[in-house]
N, C-alpha and C positions, 0 to 999 in steps of 0.2 A: 245237416246245418249247425245242428248243436255240437256236433263234435270237430267241426274246423274253428269255433272258437277258440279255444285254447290253443290252436296253434297260431293264429292270427295274432292273439294277444303276446304269445312268447315270441313271436318273429319282432313284433313290435318293442316289445322289451329289449330285446337282443338289439334291435335297430339303434334305440335309445342308448344302449350302454354303449355300442359299437362308437357312437356318434359323441357319446362323453369322453370317452377313451380319444379319440383323433383328437377331439378340440381340447382337451388337457394336453397332449403330447404337444400339439402345434403352439399352444401359450407356453408351453416351456421352451420348445426350442426357440421361440421368437425372443423369450427373456436370455437366452443363453446368447444368441447373437448379439442382442442387446448389451450385452453385458461385456461380449468379445469387442465390438465397438468402442464401448467406451474405455475399456482397458487398452485398446491401441492408441485410441486419443489422448490417453494420460499419459501415455509413453512420450507421444510427440509434444504435449502441453508443456509436462512437468518442468523439462531445460528450462524453456521460455518463463515460465512463473517464475522458476529459482533466480533465473537473472533478472527478471523484474523487481523480487525482493530485493538483489542486489543494489541494483540502481537506486531503487528507493534508501535502501541504507545510507547508499553514498550520498543521497540529497539530503537526508536527516545530517550528516555528519558535516558537509559541504555548507551546510545553511547555519551552523553555529557560528555566534561571533567571533568567539577565538580563533576558528578555523578561518573564518573570512579574511580578519585582521591578519593573521600570519602570511596568507595566500597575497594579501596586498603588499606586505612587508617585504615580500619576495621579489614580487613584481616593479612595486613602485615604493622603493623605501622613502623617497623624498615627499611623499603623500602626507605622512605623519607630521612633518615640518611644515608643508606649504599649504596645506589643505586647511579649510576651517570646518566647524562641527555640522554646518549644513551639507557641505560637500562629502564628507565621511558620510554621513546618514544615508544622500542620496546614494552613494556608491552601494552601501551595505543593503539597503533596499532593493536596488536594481538586482544587485547579486542573485538575492532571494527570489526575486521575480523570474529572473533569467532559467536559474537552475530549476526553477518550479516547472515553468513554461517546457524546460526539454524534456521532464519527465512526466509530464503530463497523462501521457498516454498509457503509462504503466497502471493507471486505476482499473483498467479491467480485468488485472491479475490478482488484484487484490481484495478483500472483504472492504463492504462500506466502511464497516467500523473502523478499519485500518485508515482507509482513505481519509475519513471524515478526520482522526487523529491527525494524520499529513497536513490536512487544510488547516488544522487548529493552529499545530505548531508553528505554520508558517504564518498565521495570522497573528498569532501571541508573539513571535518573534520580530516582526515588524513592529508592532506596538510596543514592545519592550524598547526597541531601538529608538523610537519614537520618543518615549517618555523619559530616558536617559538624556537625551539631547535636550529634552525641555528642562530638565532639573539643574544642567550646568550654567555657569555664569555668561553673559555675553561675550566673554573677553577670549572665551576658552577656545583652544587649537583642536586639530584633530588627534594630537597624543594625549590630550588631557582628556578627552573624548574616548579615545580607545582604553584608556586605563580605567575609567569609571564603568564604560561599558564591561570590560571583562572581569571586573569585581565585582561588580551588581549581579551580572550572571552567574558568576561562580558561588556567591552567597545565595541565590535563590533556591538552592538544593534540586530535587528532582524538577527538571525543565519540562515543558510540553513537549521538546523535542526528544528527550528521552522517554518520555511516556510513549510517544510514537515509534520509536525505535524499539522499545521492548514489545510492544504491541505487534510491530512487524517482525521482529525476531521471533516471537512466540507462534506465529501464523505460518512462518514459514518452516520452523520445526515441524509444526503438524503435518506437513505435506510428507516429510521423510520417514 
């Protein structure tokens, strides 16, 4: 009986070693499969994410006051002479809202920090548009409002839109 114990212990140790080796190989193979799936997924998602960054950059550019005013001048040049400040302000705020609503689904492709910066840019640009309108005399027309808006926006230095755009670019660059 005593001579069998070493053999039994040897078999148990060998079995445990064999089991540990198989377990390690299985885990490594599982990690390898997960890596391959992630790699394949990245190949499919990366172009979609890059397009999302492009669309959000375009959103930031399109919601700059000077861009919105130039766009309006191309579509309806008479608006600058026939509209009042309230009409121009409404147009600008509506343009921001429509542009933002059109691109809201892109938030799933960017970090929370970048999306928060985009929301902040939208909100601060809207507040800026409202505050400039409030600073004008009651008899001001859309032309005067547009000039005051562009002047004040350009004097602001780094705008929330510029900050959000910079964050967006930095995050997009990190993908490449």
